[in-house]
N, C-alpha and C positions, 0 to 999 in steps of 0.2 A: 765379468764373469757370468755366464749364464747358469742359472741353476734350475734344474727340474723338479719339481715339487708334485706330489700327490698329497693335498691339502684335505685333511680329515674332514668331514661334515660334523655338524652337531650331533652327537649319538646320547644324549642324556638318558641315564636310566638303562641303557643297554650294557649287556655282559661284552664289551668290547676289551680286549687283552691289550693291543696295542695298534697304535697307527706308525707305520713304518714308512721312510722315504724309500724308493727303489734305487738300486743301484749301490755302487761300493763306497762311495762317500762314508756312509755310515760306519765303516767298520774299522775305522781307526786310521785309516791310509788318506785322508785329506792333505791334500798339497796345495799352497798359498797359488792363485791363478798368477799373479804379478809379482815381476822382481822387485825387491825392498831393498833397501840401502842396509837396514839391520834386521837381526833375528826375530826381535819384538820389538815394538813401540816405534816412535815414542807413543806414550800415553799418559794422562795427567791425573795426579792423584790431589786432592783439595786437603787442607789443614786448618790452622787457625785462620781466622778471617785474612784476607790480604795475602795470604800464602798458598804458592801451588808447587807442586814437584813434577818434573818431566823425567819419567824413566824410559830407558831401554835398555836392550840386551844385546852384547855383540862383543864377544870376547878377543877379537882380533883386531880391536882399534886401540890405540891411545884415547886419552879422555877428550870427549867432545865439547862443544860449547853451544849452549841455547842463547840465542840472541831474541831478545822479546821487548815491543813498544806497545802504546796505548794506542790503538788505531782511532785516527779522528773523526770525528762526528760527520756523515754524509753530507750536511748542510753546508759545513765550513771545510771540507777537505779540499775543494780544489784551489782555494787560497790559503790554507793553512801551512804553517811553515813544516818542516820536516821532523818527525816525531824524534823523541830523544830515545836511542837505541840502547838498550841494558845488556850486559855480556856476562853470563855465568858459566863459569867451566864446571863441569859435571864432576861429581867426585863418585868414589868406588863404595858401593853398597852390597855388601857379599857378592853377587855375580852381575850384579846391575851397574849401570852409570846413572845416576840421579843429580838433576840440577834443581837447587831449590830457589825459586822465583818468591821474592819478598817484597811487602810495600805496594802489591797489586791494587790498584783502584777497583771499588765494586760500583760493578754498572756496565761500563763501556766492555767494546770489546778489545780482547787482548790477542795481539799478534804474536807469532813467532816462528824461527825456523831453528833446524840443528845445524853446525858445522860439524863435521867430523875428516879424518882422512878418506874416508870412505866416499866424500861428496857433501852437498849441502841438500836439506829437503825444500820441499817447496813451502809456500808458509800455509800456516793454518791459524784458526782463531777457536777462542773460547771465553768463557765467562768466568770470573771467580766469585760470583754472586751477583743479586738484584737489591735495587733499593728498597728499603721499608715501605712496603704496601701496594708495591708493583706487581703486576701480573707477570707470571713465569710460567713455563711447563716444564715438567720431567717426564721420564717413562720408567716402567718398572717391568721385569721380565725376569724368567729365572729358570733353573734346572736345564742347562744347555747340554752338559755332559757329553755323549758320544753321537750325538745327532747331528753332525757338522753340517749337511745340507741346510737343514731347517735352521740352526744357529745363526749360519752366513744369511739366510735370506730376512731374518730377523734383524741382523746387522744392517744390512744394505736398507731395508725398511726404514730403521729408525734413523739412519743416516742422512735420510731423505725428511724427516721429522724437524720439525724446529723446536727441539728440546735443548735445555739449558745442563741438564746432567741425566745419567741415567742411574736406576738403583736396580741392582741385580739381588735376587731372592737366595742365590745359593746353589749349591750343587753344579758349580762351573764346569767340573770336569768330572769323569767316572772314576779316576782312582788318583786320590790328593796326594798320594806319595810317587807319582810318576813326572818327574819333570817333564819328558816331552810331552804329555798332555796339558802341561801349564803353556808351555811354549805355542802348542796348536792352539788353544784358546785366546791367547793374546795376538796371534797370527790370523785369527777368524776375525776378531774384533776390531782389527786393524783401522778399518774404514770408518769406524765410528769414534774409537777412543783418541784417535790423533787430535781430535778438536771438542770433545764432549768428556767433561770428567765422568768417572765411575765412582760409585757409593755401593761398597759390597757387603753382603751379609754372608756369614759362612754358612754352608751348607754341610750335612754329614759326609758327603762324599768327598767335600774338600780337606778333610782332616787327614793329617798323616803325622807321623812322629817328625818329619823333616819339616813340616810346617811350611811349605812353598806358600801356602795362601798370606801368613803374616808377612812373608819375605816380600812377595810379589805386590802386597797393596802396602809396603812401606809402614807397617804398624808401629814400628818404636819409634818412627819419626814424628809420628803425628798421632796416635792414638794409646801414648802409653803401653805398648807392646801386648794390648790386650784385643779381643775379638768383639769389643763393645764399645760404643762411643756415640757421641752428638755430634751434628753439624746442624749449622744454621745457614738457610739461604733466605734472603729476605726475611719477610714475618712468618715463614715455615720453619719450625723445627724437626729434624728426623732423628730418632732414637734409635740406633741399631744394637741389638743384642744378639748374643749366641745361645741358641735354643738347644744347643747340643750339650749345655750345661744344667743340668737340673736344678734351679734355682727358686728358692722361694724366700719371703721375708726373711731378713737377717743375712743372707749370703752378699758380697760385694757387688756383684753384678747387678742383684736388686737394688741395692742401696743407692749406685750409681743410677740406674734409671730412674729410681724415685726421685733424686734430686734434679735430675735432668727435667725432668716433666714437670716436675714442682717449678723450676724455673721458668721453663715455658709457658707454665700455666699466668703466672705472675706477672709475665711480660706480655699476656693476651695473644701469644702466639698461635696460627693452627699448627696441630701435631702429627706426625707418623709415625709409627712403631714399625718397624722392620724387622723379621725373623724368617727363618727358614720353615721350621715346622709349625703348622696352623692350628691356633687354639680351637677353630671352626671350622671343619670341612666335611664334603659328603662323599669324597673320594675313596680311593683304594685305601689308603693309611688312617684316614678318617681324623677324628678330632683328636690333639695331641693332648691328654689329660695332665701330663707333668709341665706345661706351659699355659694349660686354659686357664687354671684359677690364678697365677701370679698376673699374666699378662691381661686379663679382664679385669683385675683389681685395679691394676695400675692405668687401665686406661679409663675405667670409670671414675676413679678418683680424681685425675687429673684433666678430664675432657679431650681426650684423644679423637682426634676425628678419624683416624684409617689406621687400621693394622693390615701390612701387606705381609705376604709370606708365600713359599712356594711348596716343594715335598711334595705333593700329589701332582700328578701330570695333568692338571685341566684348569680351566679357568672356573672360577666361583667367586660370586658376589654375596653376601649376608646381607638379610635385612639388618637395620640398625637395631643392636643391641646393647642397652644402656647407653644410647646416642651414638654408639661407636659402631663404624662400619668395618667387615673383614673380608679381604680380597685374597685367594690362592692364586697365584701365577707361575703356573710349574709347566709350560707347553713350550720351551725354545728350543727343542731339541731332543728330550728323554720321552722315551715311547708314551703314547698317547694311552690312559688307561680311562675307564668308565667311572661315573659319577651319578650316583642316585641322590637326588636333592631330597633334603630332609626339612624340617619345620624352619629352620633359619634361613635357607637357602630363599634369592632373590632372583638369582639369575646364574645358570652354569651352563658350561660350554666344553666340548671338546674336539679341539683343533688346535694348531700353532696359532699363537698370539703373542700380542704386549699390551700394557696398560698404558695410557696415557693420562697424566694427571695436570689439569689447569688450575694452578693457585692463583683465587683471586682474593679480595682483601678480606671476605670473612667467611669463604667458603672452597671447597675443592669440588673441581668437575671431572667427573671420572669416564673414562670412556674404554672398553675392550676392543682391541682391533685384530681382526687376523691377516692374513699374508693375501688375501686378494683387495686389502684396502678396506674392508668394510666395517663399519663399526656396527656390532652387534650386542652391545650393552653400553649404556649411559646412566648415570647415577650423579645427582648433586648433592654434596655433602654438607650440610649447614655448620656453621660454628658450634662447637658441643661446649657447653660450660663445665667446668669443673664440679664435682659433687661438694654439695655443702657439708 
């Protein structure tokens, strides 16, 4: 697929209302350029350590089967015996087919394919985690919404990056109650999500009474049917919260985050808090007061290195505030808006982008990357101790 983009330049401090991609692809009439076996998927959702779920949507087929095996290490691949192939028959989950893969080893590449009455997919590969202390990389982006050309360009760029998983900061679709928009989201994401697990944070545009967000990210199967949860990858703990719930000390979500972060601090893990509304932002919406106090309290108390959010359609990285760095990444499709730096701003940018995070033993290396492949911001976030 060839995508023509008009990439916005950095316009920090200027009153720019929006940055649009020309053409009709961003009016909701995006069509997937290549034929695919299924309406959406397969895509990968992680859960408890050693467990992954492969999901797809196609109402016109009987239960498909997922075959998976551990890829042999390159050094021994030539003379290695054929790997043991595990077969898992997918089960119906509302309007999805979901295959639950269990006892997956942490570290090696897991290969899989889907067999169905429509045919068999090619082989894909993903990892379900990293050994403690090893180096790995993930990516973050958000606010894809109705900007399908930019969204697809972000996806194609990330598919070329060596990332182990992606974190979406929310506002995946324009209207969370429209099933067709969720189908389009997963179709646009297909080149990435077939072999890269996604860690989702819910945005205000994603919500509706139909709760497609919960359904398509299988939250009843691994997150207790909640929009907030914790996941570990190697020595990193990610705690994702639903910032659409006004939540202060004493509510269930706050208590969950408190426990998850306290446990991560006791283990000496590096920690990331992910949510949609930014505690600190110089963009159009600005800092969200309803989340600033509880999130900054949690981050300071437990030694969180990075808080990553969306909602404002720009990039912004703060100076460390009580040791914690706050990043807004909300330019993966939604109209670009102006950002006017404030006292806490270390770097700001108004163009489509994604964030790469290299996780080392005792630090995070953060890079902002635009659609020209240029790294426009770099920061090293050292290990933050919890408050005494």
